[in-house]
C-alpha positions as CSV (number, residue, x, y, z in Angstrom):
1,X,12.1,73.0,78.1
2,X,11.7,69.3,78.7
3,X,13.2,66.7,76.4
4,X,11.1,64.9,74.0
5,X,10.8,61.6,75.8
6,X,10.2,63.2,79.2
7,X,7.4,65.2,77.7
8,X,6.1,62.1,75.9
9,X,6.1,60.1,79.1
10,X,3.7,62.7,80.7
11,X,1.5,62.9,77.6
12,X,1.1,59.2,77.1
13,X,0.8,58.0,80.7
14,X,4.2,56.3,81.0
15,X,4.7,57.8,84.4
16,X,6.6,54.8,85.8
17,X,9.3,55.5,83.3
18,X,10.1,59.1,84.2
19,X,13.7,59.5,85.0
20,X,15.4,62.3,86.9
21,X,17.6,63.2,84.0
22,X,19.5,66.5,83.9
23,X,18.3,68.1,80.6
24,X,19.3,71.7,81.3
25,X,22.0,71.6,78.7
26,X,20.0,69.6,76.1
27,X,20.3,72.2,73.3
28,X,24.1,72.4,73.6
29,X,24.3,68.7,73.9
30,X,22.4,68.2,70.7
31,X,24.6,70.7,68.9
32,X,27.7,68.8,70.0
33,X,26.2,65.4,69.0
34,X,25.2,66.8,65.6
35,X,28.7,67.7,64.7
36,X,29.6,64.1,64.6
37,X,26.3,62.6,63.5
38,X,25.1,64.9,60.8
39,X,27.9,65.0,58.2
40,X,27.8,61.3,57.3
41,X,24.0,61.4,57.1
42,X,24.2,64.4,54.9
43,X,26.3,62.4,52.5
44,X,23.4,59.9,52.2
45,X,21.0,62.7,51.4
46,X,23.4,64.2,48.9
47,X,23.8,60.9,47.1
48,X,20.0,60.5,47.0
49,X,19.7,64.0,45.5
50,X,22.2,63.0,42.8
51,X,20.3,59.8,42.0
52,X,16.6,60.8,41.8
53,X,14.2,57.9,41.6
54,X,10.4,58.1,41.0
55,X,8.0,56.5,43.5
56,X,8.1,52.8,44.2
57,X,11.4,52.6,42.3
58,X,13.6,54.1,45.0
59,X,16.0,51.1,45.1
60,X,19.2,53.1,45.2
61,X,17.9,55.2,48.2
62,X,16.6,52.1,50.0
63,X,19.8,50.2,49.5
64,X,22.0,53.2,50.5
65,X,20.3,53.5,53.9
66,X,20.3,49.8,54.6
67,X,23.9,49.4,53.6
68,X,25.0,52.4,55.7
69,X,23.5,51.1,58.9
70,X,24.4,47.5,58.2
71,X,28.0,47.8,57.1
72,X,29.3,51.4,57.4
73,X,27.8,52.1,60.8
74,X,26.6,48.8,62.3
75,X,25.4,48.1,65.8
76,X,23.6,51.4,66.1
77,X,20.0,50.2,65.5
78,X,18.7,47.1,67.2
79,X,16.6,46.1,64.2
80,X,17.1,47.0,60.5
81,X,14.3,45.8,58.2
82,X,14.7,46.2,54.4
83,X,11.7,45.8,52.2
84,X,9.4,46.5,55.2
85,X,5.8,45.4,55.2
86,X,6.2,43.8,51.7
87,X,7.1,47.0,49.9
88,X,10.3,46.7,48.0
89,X,11.6,50.2,48.8
90,X,10.2,50.6,52.3
91,X,12.5,50.2,55.3
92,X,12.4,50.4,59.1
93,X,15.0,51.1,61.9
94,X,14.3,50.4,65.6
95,X,16.1,51.1,68.8
96,X,15.3,50.9,72.5
97,X,17.2,51.8,75.6
98,X,17.3,49.2,78.4
99,X,14.2,49.3,80.6
100,X,15.5,47.0,83.3
101,X,15.7,49.7,85.9
102,X,12.1,50.6,85.4
103,X,10.9,47.1,85.8
104,X,8.9,47.4,82.6
105,X,9.2,45.6,79.3
106,X,9.9,47.3,76.0
107,X,6.1,47.3,75.3
108,X,5.7,49.9,78.0
109,X,8.3,52.3,76.7
110,X,7.3,55.5,75.1
111,X,8.0,55.5,71.4
112,X,8.8,58.3,69.0
113,X,8.7,57.6,65.2
114,X,10.2,59.5,62.4
115,X,8.9,59.4,58.8
116,X,11.4,59.5,55.9
117,X,10.6,60.2,52.3
118,X,13.0,59.9,49.3
119,X,11.0,59.7,46.0
120,X,11.7,62.2,43.3
121,X,9.6,63.7,40.4
122,X,9.5,62.7,36.8
123,X,11.9,64.8,34.7
124,X,12.7,67.3,37.5
125,X,14.5,65.3,40.1
126,X,14.2,66.2,43.8
127,X,12.0,69.3,43.1
128,X,10.1,68.5,46.2
129,X,13.1,68.2,48.4
130,X,12.5,64.7,49.7
131,X,16.2,64.1,50.1
132,X,16.0,66.6,52.9
133,X,13.0,64.8,54.5
134,X,15.1,61.7,54.5
135,X,18.0,63.6,56.1
136,X,15.7,65.2,58.8
137,X,14.3,61.8,59.8
138,X,17.7,60.1,60.0
139,X,19.3,63.0,61.9
140,X,16.5,63.6,64.4
141,X,16.2,59.9,65.1
142,X,20.0,59.4,65.5
143,X,20.1,62.4,67.9
144,X,17.1,61.1,69.8
145,X,18.7,57.7,70.2
146,X,22.0,59.1,71.5
147,X,20.2,61.5,73.8
148,X,18.3,58.7,75.4
149,X,21.5,56.8,76.0
150,X,23.4,59.8,77.4
151,X,20.5,60.8,79.6
152,X,19.6,57.3,80.7
153,X,16.0,57.7,79.6
154,X,14.1,54.5,78.7
155,X,12.4,54.8,75.3
156,X,12.1,53.5,71.8
157,X,12.9,55.2,68.5
158,X,11.5,54.1,65.1
159,X,12.4,55.4,61.7
160,X,10.1,54.3,58.8
161,X,11.2,54.8,55.2
162,X,8.0,55.5,53.2
163,X,8.1,55.2,49.4
164,X,6.2,57.2,46.8
165,X,4.6,60.1,48.7
166,X,3.9,61.9,45.4
167,X,1.6,59.6,43.5
168,X,0.9,56.2,45.2
169,X,0.4,57.7,48.7
170,X,3.0,55.4,50.1
171,X,2.0,55.9,53.7
172,X,-1.6,55.0,52.8
173,X,-0.2,52.0,50.9
174,X,1.9,50.9,54.0
175,X,-1.2,51.3,56.2
176,X,-3.4,49.1,54.0
177,X,-0.7,46.5,53.1
178,X,0.3,46.1,56.8
179,X,-3.3,46.2,58.2
180,X,-2.2,49.3,60.1
181,X,0.8,47.6,61.7
182,X,3.3,49.9,60.0
183,X,2.3,52.8,62.3
184,X,1.1,50.9,65.4
185,X,2.9,51.2,68.7
186,X,4.3,54.7,68.1
187,X,3.0,57.5,70.3
188,X,4.1,60.4,68.0
189,X,5.2,60.5,64.4
190,X,7.6,63.3,63.3
191,X,8.8,64.7,60.0
192,X,9.6,68.1,58.4
193,X,9.1,69.2,54.8
194,X,11.3,71.7,52.9
195,X,9.6,74.5,51.0
196,X,10.2,78.2,50.4
197,X,8.6,79.6,53.6
198,X,8.4,78.6,57.3
199,X,5.1,77.5,58.8
200,X,3.4,74.9,60.9
201,X,0.3,74.5,58.9
202,X,-2.4,72.0,57.8
203,X,-2.3,70.2,54.4
204,X,-5.2,69.7,52.0
205,X,-7.1,66.6,51.1
206,X,-6.5,65.4,47.6
207,X,-7.8,62.9,45.0
208,X,-7.2,62.6,41.3
209,X,-10.0,62.1,38.7
210,X,-8.2,60.1,36.0
211,X,-10.3,60.8,32.9
212,X,-10.1,59.1,29.5
213,X,-11.8,60.8,26.5
214,X,-12.6,58.7,23.5
215,X,-13.9,59.7,20.1
216,X,-14.5,58.3,16.6
217,X,-11.4,60.1,15.6
218,X,-8.3,61.6,17.2
219,X,-9.7,65.1,16.6
220,X,-13.0,64.3,18.3
221,X,-11.2,62.9,21.4
222,X,-9.0,66.1,21.6
223,X,-12.1,68.3,21.3
224,X,-13.9,66.3,24.1
225,X,-10.9,66.6,26.4
226,X,-10.3,70.3,25.8
227,X,-14.0,71.1,26.0
228,X,-14.0,69.4,29.5
229,X,-11.0,71.4,30.6
230,X,-12.8,74.6,29.5
231,X,-15.9,73.6,31.5
232,X,-13.9,72.7,34.6
233,X,-12.1,76.1,34.4
234,X,-15.4,77.8,34.2
235,X,-16.7,75.8,37.2
236,X,-13.8,77.1,39.3
237,X,-14.0,80.7,38.0
238,X,-17.7,80.8,38.8
239,X,-17.2,79.6,42.4
240,X,-19.0,76.4,41.8
241,X,-16.7,74.1,43.8
242,X,-18.1,73.1,47.2
243,X,-15.9,73.0,50.3
244,X,-13.2,75.3,51.6
245,X,-10.3,76.4,49.5
246,X,-11.1,73.8,46.9
247,X,-9.2,73.6,43.6
248,X,-8.9,71.6,40.4
249,X,-5.9,71.6,38.1
250,X,-5.7,69.6,34.9
251,X,-2.7,67.6,33.8
252,X,-2.7,66.3,30.2
253,X,-1.4,62.7,29.8
254,X,1.2,63.4,27.2
255,X,5.0,63.1,27.3
256,X,6.6,63.0,30.7
257,X,3.7,63.9,32.9
258,X,3.0,63.5,36.6
259,X,-0.4,63.9,38.2
260,X,0.5,66.7,40.6
261,X,2.9,68.8,38.5
262,X,1.9,71.6,36.2
263,X,3.5,70.7,32.9
264,X,6.3,72.9,31.4
265,X,5.5,72.2,27.8
266,X,2.2,71.5,26.0
267,X,1.5,71.4,22.2
268,X,-1.8,71.8,20.4
269,X,-2.4,71.6,16.7
270,X,-5.1,73.7,15.0
271,X,-6.5,73.2,11.5
272,X,-8.8,75.6,9.7
273,X,-7.3,78.8,11.1
274,X,-4.5,80.9,9.4
275,X,-1.1,81.0,11.1
276,X,-1.3,84.8,11.7
277,X,-4.7,84.5,13.3
278,X,-3.5,81.8,15.7
279,X,-0.4,83.9,16.6
280,X,-2.6,87.0,17.3
281,X,-5.0,84.9,19.3
282,X,-2.3,83.5,21.6
283,X,-0.5,86.8,21.9
284,X,-3.8,88.4,23.0
285,X,-4.3,85.7,25.6
286,X,-0.8,86.1,27.0
287,X,-1.6,89.8,27.6
288,X,1.9,91.1,27.1
289,X,3.8,91.5,30.4
290,X,0.8,91.9,32.7
291,X,1.7,88.7,34.6
292,X,-1.4,86.7,33.6
293,X,0.8,83.8,32.5
294,X,4.1,84.3,34.4
295,X,7.1,82.9,32.6
296,X,5.0,81.4,29.8
297,X,5.9,81.8,26.1
298,X,4.9,80.1,22.9
299,X,5.8,79.3,19.3
300,X,3.4,78.9,16.4
301,X,4.5,77.2,13.2
302,X,2.9,75.6,10.2
303,X,2.5,71.9,10.4
304,X,4.7,69.7,8.2
305,X,1.9,68.9,5.9
306,X,0.9,72.5,5.6
307,X,-2.7,71.9,6.8
308,X,-2.4,73.0,10.3
309,X,-0.7,75.2,12.9
310,X,1.3,73.8,15.8
311,X,1.3,75.9,19.0
312,X,3.8,75.0,21.6
313,X,3.5,76.7,25.0
314,X,6.5,76.7,27.4
315,X,6.6,77.7,31.0
316,X,8.2,77.0,34.4
317,X,5.7,74.3,35.5
318,X,4.9,74.1,39.2
319,X,2.8,72.5,41.9
320,X,-0.7,71.4,41.0
321,X,-2.0,73.1,44.2
322,X,-1.1,76.4,42.8
323,X,-3.4,78.6,40.7
324,X,-0.7,79.9,38.4
325,X,-1.6,79.7,34.8
326,X,0.8,77.5,32.9
327,X,1.3,76.2,29.4
328,X,-1.7,73.8,29.4
329,X,-4.0,76.6,30.5
330,X,-2.8,78.7,27.6
331,X,-3.6,76.0,25.1
332,X,-7.0,75.5,26.8
333,X,-7.8,79.1,26.4
334,X,-6.6,79.1,22.8
335,X,-9.0,76.2,22.2
336,X,-11.8,78.3,23.8
337,X,-11.1,81.3,21.6
338,X,-11.0,79.3,18.3
339,X,-13.3,76.3,18.8
340,X,-16.5,78.1,18.0
341,X,-15.4,78.7,14.4
342,X,-16.8,76.4,11.6
343,X,-14.4,73.8,10.2
344,X,-11.8,74.2,13.0
345,X,-10.2,71.0,14.2
346,X,-7.7,70.4,17.0
347,X,-5.1,67.6,17.3
348,X,-1.9,66.7,19.2
349,X,1.1,67.3,16.9
350,X,3.0,64.1,16.1
351,X,0.3,61.9,17.6
352,X,-2.9,62.0,15.4
353,X,-3.6,58.2,15.3
354,X,-5.0,57.6,18.8
355,X,-8.7,58.3,19.1
356,X,-8.4,59.0,22.9
357,X,-6.7,61.4,25.2
358,X,-6.2,61.2,29.0
359,X,-6.4,64.1,31.4
360,X,-5.9,63.9,35.2
361,X,-7.9,66.4,37.2
362,X,-6.0,67.1,40.4
363,X,-8.7,67.8,43.0
364,X,-8.0,69.3,46.4
365,X,-10.0,70.7,49.3
366,X,-9.1,71.9,52.8
367,X,-11.1,69.2,54.6
368,X,-11.3,65.5,53.8
369,X,-15.1,65.5,54.4
370,X,-15.7,67.9,51.5
371,X,-13.6,66.0,49.0
372,X,-16.4,63.7,47.7
373,X,-18.7,66.7,47.0
374,X,-15.9,68.4,45.1
375,X,-15.2,65.2,43.1
376,X,-18.9,64.8,42.3
377,X,-19.1,68.4,41.1
378,X,-16.1,68.0,38.8
379,X,-17.3,64.6,37.4
380,X,-20.7,66.1,36.6
381,X,-19.0,69.0,34.9
382,X,-16.7,66.8,32.8
383,X,-19.5,64.5,31.6
384,X,-21.9,67.4,31.0
385,X,-19.4,69.2,28.8
386,X,-19.7,66.5,26.1
387,X,-23.3,67.2,25.2
388,X,-24.1,63.5,25.1
389,X,-24.3,62.6,28.7
390,X,-20.7,61.6,29.0
391,X,-20.6,58.8,26.4
392,X,-17.0,58.1,25.6
393,X,-15.8,59.5,28.9
394,X,-14.5,57.3,31.7
395,X,-13.4,58.6,35.1
396,X,-11.6,56.6,37.8
397,X,-10.0,57.9,41.0
398,X,-6.8,57.1,42.8
399,X,-6.0,56.9,46.5
400,X,-7.4,59.7,48.7
401,X,-4.9,61.8,50.5
402,X,-6.7,62.8,53.8
403,X,-6.1,66.3,55.1
404,X,-3.4,66.7,57.7
405,X,-4.5,68.8,60.7
406,X,-2.4,70.8,63.1
407,X,-2.5,69.2,66.5
408,X,-2.1,71.3,69.7
409,X,0.9,71.7,72.0
410,X,3.7,70.6,69.7
411,X,3.6,73.6,67.3
412,X,4.0,76.1,70.2
413,X,6.9,74.1,71.7
414,X,8.6,73.8,68.4
415,X,8.3,77.5,67.3
416,X,9.3,78.8,70.8
417,X,12.4,76.5,70.7
418,X,13.4,77.8,67.2
419,X,13.3,81.4,68.6
420,X,16.2,80.6,71.0
421,X,19.8,81.3,70.2
422,X,20.8,77.6,69.8
423,X,18.5,77.3,66.9
424,X,19.2,80.6,65.2
425,X,16.7,82.9,67.0
426,X,14.1,82.2,64.3
427,X,11.1,84.4,64.9
428,X,9.6,84.0,61.4
429,X,8.0,80.6,62.0
430,X,4.2,81.1,62.2
431,X,1.5,78.7,63.1
432,X,-0.8,79.1,60.1
433,X,-4.3,77.9,59.0
434,X,-3.4,78.0,55.3
435,X,-2.9,74.7,53.6
436,X,-0.4,75.0,50.8
437,X,-0.4,71.4,49.4
438,X,-1.1,67.8,50.3
439,X,0.7,64.9,52.0
440,X,0.1,61.3,52.5
441,X,0.9,61.8,56.2
442,X,-2.8,62.3,56.7
443,X,-3.1,58.5,56.3
444,X,-1.0,58.2,59.4
445,X,-2.8,60.8,61.5
446,X,-6.4,59.9,60.5
447,X,-7.8,63.2,61.9
448,X,-11.3,63.5,63.1
449,X,-12.8,67.0,62.4
450,X,-16.1,68.3,63.8
451,X,-18.5,68.6,60.8
452,X,-19.8,72.0,61.9
453,X,-16.9,73.8,63.5
454,X,-14.2,72.1,61.4
455,X,-12.1,71.9,64.6
456,X,-9.9,68.9,65.2
457,X,-11.5,66.7,67.8
458,X,-9.3,63.7,67.7
459,X,-6.9,61.6,65.7
460,X,-5.6,58.0,65.5
461,X,-2.0,59.2,65.7
462,X,-0.2,62.4,66.6
463,X,1.7,63.6,63.5
464,X,3.9,66.7,63.5
465,X,4.7,68.0,60.0
466,X,6.3,71.5,60.0
467,X,7.2,73.1,56.7
468,X,10.5,75.0,56.6
469,X,12.3,77.3,54.2
470,X,15.4,76.2,52.3
471,X,15.5,79.1,50.0
472,X,18.6,81.4,50.4
473,X,16.8,84.5,49.3
474,X,19.8,86.7,49.9
475,X,21.7,84.8,47.2
476,X,18.9,84.1,44.8
477,X,17.8,87.6,43.9
478,X,14.9,87.4,46.3
479,X,13.1,84.9,44.1
480,X,12.5,81.4,45.5
481,X,11.0,78.6,43.5
482,X,8.1,76.7,45.0
483,X,8.0,72.9,45.3
484,X,7.6,71.0,42.0
485,X,9.3,73.8,40.0
486,X,12.6,72.9,38.5
487,X,14.4,75.6,40.4
488,X,13.4,73.9,43.7
489,X,15.4,70.9,42.8
490,X,18.5,73.0,42.7
491,X,17.6,74.6,46.0
492,X,17.2,71.2,47.6
493,X,20.8,70.4,46.8
494,X,22.4,73.5,48.2
495,X,24.6,73.9,51.3
496,X,22.1,76.4,52.6
497,X,19.3,73.7,52.4
498,X,21.4,71.2,54.3
499,X,22.3,73.8,57.0
500,X,18.6,74.5,57.4
501,X,17.8,70.8,57.7
502,X,20.4,70.3,60.4
503,X,18.8,73.0,62.5
504,X,15.2,71.7,62.0
505,X,16.3,68.1,62.8
506,X,17.9,69.3,66.0
507,X,14.8,71.3,66.9
508,X,12.4,68.3,66.4
509,X,14.2,66.2,69.1
510,X,13.3,68.4,72.1
511,X,10.1,69.7,70.6
512,X,7.9,66.8,71.3
C-alpha cells in the first residue's frame, strides 16, 4: 500500500516530486505517531462536544482551534488563518515540506485537504457528531504532516474549518464568498462522518421549501398549513415525486425548530370536537403497539377556556431524511381525520393571535439534476391544496445542497486498508449505492453525472467522505440512535466514539 502523497503524486501528475521513501512500515508508524498526537486533539473535540454551538455561531470552537495551534502547540502549521474568507467562524491551517531538493516551488507540490465541521443542532447538541468530524480532520492532517516530514516527501497539507454544515451549507457559503478560492489548489479533500453504520456511500441532494401560510384568522392559517401537509403526504404516498429516492419531510416553525430535524414535540388545538372523540381518534391513529409511530405518545386535555382540546404529541425526533412517523405526522393525520366535520377549527395552543404559520418542507432526491422537478411538484401540491390558487401562500428556497457522488479508487483502498490488523480487521465496511442523508461537501465536489446512466463522469474536486459507525452496540442493548436523534449526541461523546475516530483518522492518511 503506497502512502497518500506518493499515490497523489502519481494521480495528479507530480512525477518530478516522487521520492524513494520507505513506506513499508507506514501503518505501524502512524500508530506510534497517533499515541502522541491524538490525545490532545481529542481534548479539543471533547470541549467542543461540551459546548455545542449552532451554525455560524461556533465562536468557541473556532477560538479553541486557533488558540491551540497559536499558543499551546505553536510552530506546527506554517499559516494559521482565523475568520477565513470573511466568515467569522471559518479557519484554515496550512503546512508544506521543503521542496528545495525537487527544484520545484510550493505551487508544484501535491496538496491534500481535510474538511472540518463543528456546528451543533438546536436543542440537542452534537447529535450529528460534528465534534468527531473536527477531530478526524485535525488528527488525519497532523499525522499526514508528520509523515511527510519523517519520510522526506514534498507535499502540502491544508485543513479548512467549515461552519454551519446543517443549515447554511457552510461549504457552499465559503465557495461563493471566496469566489471558489477556499477550495482551489487542493488535489483531494478528505473528511469522515460518524453515524450508526459503516459505509462509503453517496449523499442526497437537498433543498428546503420555506413556506408561509397566511389567513384572515389564526385558525384559517393553521387550516391552510395542515391542509398542505396532508396534500404533500398524499403526494409522497401515491408515488408522485419525480426523481430517484425522493422524499419530503415537513417541519413546523414553532418552538425550537431546525429545518432538517423531525421535531420531538408538537401541539395542535381542536375546537368543535369532544375530548373523548379526540382521544379515540388519536389512539386509533397510533395503532397500539404495531410500530406505526415508533416511540410516539400523546396527551389530550381540555383547553383552559374550556372551548377546545389540546393534543400534544411527543416522540424521539430524528433526521429529516428518514421516513419514520413522528409527532408532527401524528397531528397532521389527526387533522385529516377530524377536519371534514362541520364547525371544527384548529389552532396552536398558546399562540392564537398570529394569522400565519410557517412550515419548512425538507426536500431530497438522490441526484441533483432531479431536485428542481421534485421542488416544482411539491410547490404545485402546496399551492393546489388551498383551493384558491395559492393566495396567502408564499414559498422561498434556501441553498441547494448538491448530491455527493462516490469517486472511484479511493473507496477500495480505504476499505481494504481497514480490513488489515493495524486498523482492527474491519470487514464490515461496504461500498454502497444508498444515500442516507445530505452534506454540503457536494458544493466542494461539484459532481458531473450523466443524465441517462446517472454515472459519475467528472467532478471539479475529488472529495472522499466515508461514513463510520460510532455506536457501541454491545453496550447499548443493540439499539443505536441515528443522526439528529438526541441519543446520537450521547454516542458522539463516548470513549467508544473517540476510539473509532482515531482509527478512521489513521486510515484516511494512507488511503488516498
